[in-house]
Steps between C-alpha positions, in 0.01 A plus 500: 500500500365847485749783433335847520634737236701793621467747220269513213669514159491828310386350175164333467457137556373346184220246553309247299175368664396149408149382612210355301247680712464835339329669799778395735770604251342842457486536879872428535578749222294764678677443825846535332403813314489676841870435547706731278801276518319215327397469134284214357636442151296192405222257583461134423197271554689164494838356553635482141409870430681591822804327387481668159452844654795441745728411210385799298473774768763378754295628805665522839219292654216279393207467727398144425178310578530129552178359373457593127383317189772347287843568656462537874696740727762244605595417141483856383732612789760230402496614137530869578793434739676319210412737215472843662806543723461764756120474515367402837184328584254567778220241531147617574274228627216412738695196624696530824591125518865437548511247224393765243754743646771239460406447135513870440838548656627192314387651173708809576252752643646780710171594669172333614200718565147400599227675287316624810787699649474877555619702184793644696641146543507441129688828443741409781563164337575651164759729651651235713546259205625786269765579755618144484324351798224243553147560620231270637156574639489448876241229498694240290824611661359417836387163387853423360663611828255296709566191288868558533477520878276194535721286276831648626612641171349236266272689253457215252135467389326196355504664159883531529520122531367458145730456206467728197319234307261422786412872507427490132280197543323657794407812305382308197288261708351793691421674168271203417726284277478124525811295569506396135482869392778597735710225366446624143565864599829422682603225247507237777350153535171472681673267756759768570231768552320264737817464701546881528137536595530235774814664637380855500172404670691313771734792555203740525286252693221544244306195388252605226461740213260739677742558781781536246306776327419670828869492596608651161242781532599571865872519403431725193616228251190522287240764445144484630259534209289817515 
């Protein structure tokens, strides 16, 4: 739901920018410098650094990328929501797929902005979220509404059908680990991991590793090597 802000706050909105692409991050900072009601107080290049900065600086908003080395945007958002009470998260991403949107909202994000939107939309999103509302770019919002209409209110995605353990197995398999390595990482038996793999592939209607990797990349679950 989009709630346009009514009045801009008198004090500056304190922002931390988290993105591992330096050029993009500098572009965001340049855009925000043009708005006198916004102040960028920190910059992080990966999720763990963003969590540390949020705990230390207590910004009003963190602009969070999804795909980063180490701790991704979903995980970082959950940690910030737990450890930096009052700090809100706006996700910045190239993905407009509703499954990625659902994961962001589930992690606790208050906003969802595509990276190719006009600068004014980013500023609007910041003020809307700071005022206590939610903000979502029109393109993913339209997809969610269309899906809602088609399915008469059922917005469950295939990814939503996966258990927490199946999601962990999915990501590790997509990262290139073997079933045996996944079992060791999660302290499970190989047989148990095989069952999780079988179940998640059936739920996602995926039947080989290459398709699994493509799915994980498409949904923003893993990072594409540069």
